C-alpha positions in Angstrom: 136.4 149.1 73.6 133.3 149.3 71.5 132.4 145.7 72.4 132.8 146.4 76.1 130.7 149.5 75.8 128.0 147.6 73.9 128.0 144.9 76.6 127.6 147.5 79.4 124.8 149.2 77.5 123.0 145.9 77.0 122.9 145.0 80.7 119.8 147.1 81.6 118.0 145.7 78.5 118.8 142.1 79.5 117.9 142.7 83.2 114.5 144.1 82.2 114.0 141.1 79.9 114.7 138.7 82.8 112.3 140.7 85.0 109.5 140.5 82.5 110.3 136.8 81.9 109.9 136.3 85.7 106.5 138.0 85.7 105.5 135.7 82.9 106.7 132.6 84.8 104.7 133.8 87.9 101.6 134.1 85.7 102.2 130.6 84.1 103.0 128.9 87.4 99.3 128.2 88.1 98.5 127.0 84.6 98.8 123.2 85.2 97.2 123.2 88.7 94.3 125.3 87.3 94.0 123.1 84.3 94.0 120.0 86.5 91.3 121.6 88.6 89.1 122.5 85.7 89.3 119.2 83.8 87.9 117.5 86.9 84.5 118.9 85.8 85.0 120.2 82.3 85.8 118.3 79.1 89.6 118.8 78.3 88.8 119.5 74.7 86.3 122.2 75.6 88.7 123.6 78.2 91.5 123.9 75.6 89.5 125.3 72.7 87.3 127.4 74.9 90.3 129.2 76.3 91.7 129.6 72.8 88.5 131.0 71.3 87.6 133.4 74.1 91.1 134.8 74.3 91.1 135.0 70.5 87.9 136.9 70.4 89.2 139.4 73.0 92.4 139.7 71.0 90.5 140.4 67.8 88.5 143.1 69.5 91.6 144.7 70.9 93.3 144.7 67.4 90.3 146.4 65.8 89.8 148.9 68.6 93.4 149.9 69.2 95.0 149.5 65.8 97.7 147.1 67.0 100.6 147.0 64.5 100.0 144.5 61.7 102.8 142.0 61.0 104.7 142.4 57.7 104.4 139.7 55.1 107.6 138.1 56.1 106.4 137.9 59.7 103.3 135.8 59.1 105.1 132.4 59.2 106.3 133.2 62.7 102.9 134.4 63.7 101.4 131.0 62.5 104.1 129.0 64.3 103.5 131.0 67.5 99.8 130.3 67.1 100.3 126.6 66.5 102.7 126.4 69.5 101.2 128.4 72.3 97.6 129.0 71.2 96.6 125.5 70.0 99.3 123.0 70.7 100.3 123.5 74.3 96.8 124.2 75.7 95.3 121.2 74.0 98.0 118.7 74.8 98.4 119.9 78.4 94.7 119.8 79.0 94.6 116.2 77.7 97.6 115.4 79.9 96.0 116.9 83.1 93.0 114.5 82.6 95.4 111.6 83.2 98.3 112.7 85.4 98.7 115.0 88.5 99.8 118.5 88.0 103.0 118.0 89.9 103.9 115.0 87.6 103.2 117.3 84.6 105.5 119.8 86.2 108.4 117.3 86.0 108.0 116.9 82.3 107.3 120.7 81.9 110.8 121.3 83.4 112.2 120.3 80.0 110.7 123.4 78.3 113.6 125.9 79.1 116.3 123.6 77.7 114.1 122.7 74.7 113.5 126.4 74.0 117.2 127.2 74.2 118.2 124.3 71.9 115.5 125.2 69.4 116.5 128.9 69.4 120.1 127.9 68.6 119.1 125.5 65.8 116.4 127.7 64.3 117.8 131.2 64.6 121.4 130.7 65.4 121.2 132.2 68.9 124.5 131.4 70.4 125.7 131.3 74.0 128.9 130.5 75.9 129.7 127.0 77.2 129.0 128.4 80.7 125.4 129.2 79.7 124.8 125.7 78.3 126.4 124.1 81.3 124.3 126.2 83.7 121.2 125.5 81.6 121.8 121.7 81.8 122.5 121.9 85.6 119.4 124.0 86.2 117.3 121.5 84.3 118.8 118.6 86.2 118.1 120.3 89.5 114.4 120.8 88.6 114.1 117.1 87.6 116.0 115.9 90.7 113.7 118.1 92.9 110.6 116.6 91.2 111.8 113.0 91.5 113.5 113.2 94.9 110.7 111.3 96.6 111.4 108.3 94.4 107.8 107.8 93.3 107.6 105.8 90.1 105.2 106.6 87.3 104.4 104.3 84.4 104.7 106.0 81.0 101.3 106.4 79.5 99.1 108.7 77.5 99.3 111.6 80.0 103.1 111.6 79.9 103.1 111.4 76.1 100.7 114.3 75.8 102.7 116.4 78.2 105.9 115.7 76.2 104.1 116.8 73.1 103.0 119.9 74.9 106.6 120.7 75.8 107.8 120.2 72.2 105.1 122.3 70.5 105.2 124.9 73.3 109.0 125.4 72.7 108.2 126.1 69.0 105.6 128.7 70.0 108.0 130.3 72.5 110.9 130.6 70.1 108.7 131.9 67.1 106.9 134.4 69.3 110.1 135.5 71.1 111.9 136.1 67.8 108.9 138.1 66.4 108.5 140.1 69.5 111.8 141.9 68.8 110.1 143.4 65.8 106.4 143.7 66.8 106.5 143.7 70.6 105.1 140.9 72.8 101.6 142.3 73.1 101.1 142.5 69.4 102.5 139.0 68.8 100.2 137.1 71.2 97.2 139.2 70.1 97.8 138.3 66.4 98.6 134.7 67.3 95.3 134.3 69.1 93.3 136.2 66.4 94.6 134.2 63.4 93.6 131.0 65.2 90.0 132.2 65.8 88.6 130.8 62.5 89.7 127.4 63.7 89.2 127.6 67.5 85.7 129.3 67.5 83.9 126.8 65.3 85.4 123.8 67.2 84.3 125.4 70.5 80.8 126.0 69.3 80.5 122.4 68.1 81.7 121.1 71.4 79.2 123.3 73.3 76.4 122.2 70.9 77.2 118.5 71.3 77.7 118.6 75.1 76.9 121.8 76.9 79.5 122.2 79.7 78.4 122.1 83.3 80.7 122.8 86.3 80.8 124.5 89.6 82.0 128.1 90.3 85.6 126.9 91.2 86.1 125.0 88.0 84.8 128.0 86.0 87.2 130.3 87.9 90.0 128.0 86.9 88.8 128.2 83.3 88.9 132.0 83.6 92.4 131.9 84.9 93.9 129.8 82.1 91.9 131.9 79.5 92.8 135.4 80.6 96.1 134.9 82.4 97.8 131.8 81.0 96.6 132.3 77.4 96.7 136.1 77.1 98.1 138.4 79.8 101.1 136.3 80.8 102.4 136.4 77.3 102.5 140.2 77.3 105.4 140.0 79.8 106.9 136.7 78.5 107.3 137.6 74.9 108.5 141.1 75.6 111.0 139.6 78.1 112.4 137.3 75.4 112.6 140.1 72.9 114.7 142.2 75.4 116.9 139.5 77.0 117.1 136.8 74.4 115.0 133.7 73.8 117.2 131.1 75.5 118.4 133.3 78.3 115.0 134.4 79.4 113.6 130.9 78.8 115.9 129.7 81.6 113.9 131.7 84.1 111.1 129.2 83.6 113.2 126.7 85.6 111.7 128.5 88.6 108.1 127.8 87.6 107.8 124.6 89.6 108.9 126.4 92.7 106.4 129.2 92.2 103.7 126.6 91.7 104.6 125.0 95.1 104.7 128.4 96.8 101.2 129.3 95.4 99.9 125.9 96.5 101.1 126.7 100.0 99.6 130.1 100.0 96.3 129.2 98.4 95.7 125.6 99.5 97.7 125.6 102.7 100.0 122.8 101.5 103.2 122.3 103.6 106.4 123.3 101.9 109.6 121.5 103.0 112.7 123.6 103.6 114.6 121.6 101.0 112.3 123.1 98.4 113.8 126.5 98.9 117.3 125.1 98.9 116.6 123.7 95.4 115.1 127.0 94.3 118.1 128.9 95.5 120.4 126.5 93.6 118.3 127.0 90.4 118.5 130.8 90.9 122.3 130.5 91.1 122.5 128.6 87.8 120.4 131.3 86.1 122.6 134.1 87.5 125.9 132.4 86.7 124.7 131.4 83.2 123.6 135.0 82.6 127.2 136.2 82.8 128.1 134.2 79.8 128.3 136.6 76.7 125.7 135.9 74.1 127.0 135.5 70.6 124.4 135.8 67.8 125.2 134.2 64.5 
């Protein structure tokens, strides 16, 4: 009886976590297109470290001004791993990747993030799920890859693909570490501290890059830079990490399977790109795998 009551009480918490995760995915869905747009005129190293350092400076100011909760001594390793993963690793490797491959090709590889996140959460923290969850996670990932590859266009494996794979791997580390820590500190505090602790590294590198080659770009490229700095690097994580804390790292991570479809929808809305009806069929199928997988009871070790 107590187990059933606990499961019922947990449903609103998981539902809110999934909703916040969805908000994070919507925020992240323009990251690769905006990065691709920006690196057409800006150096990818400057784009990566510039977004890190500006978001880090904002975070440091917020911490000082608002008295954000300080991590306990035992929390600092997870803060550092979150910083390595989502502050430095993913932005740098994805920026380098977008210099060499199209955003939609990067989205194919990025579709591996949810499964990588779930697997790492299980191996690192013992987050356990039912067979139904794992089956649905695998099917959802396969649907995203099938959707991305349905045109049959072949791409030779090169530096861009390798960089994007590295971004997926290190990004999953940052998601899992930050998601775990958010249960204790809250998602806002986690990303603020992750950005702030990286500032002694990111700020000097940014200044050196600017000194060596002052950036020049048009208004649109700078707007894209602003998006990945404020939304992708900072605000999106407020929702994303809090969602993981409430709904579970792996379970909320599966919501990111929808990111490619949101990217396509925004491309249609903002750039008047035509969206085929089959796109929404694939999206509906992915939503179904997330919904069905959610019903599997989570078992924490």
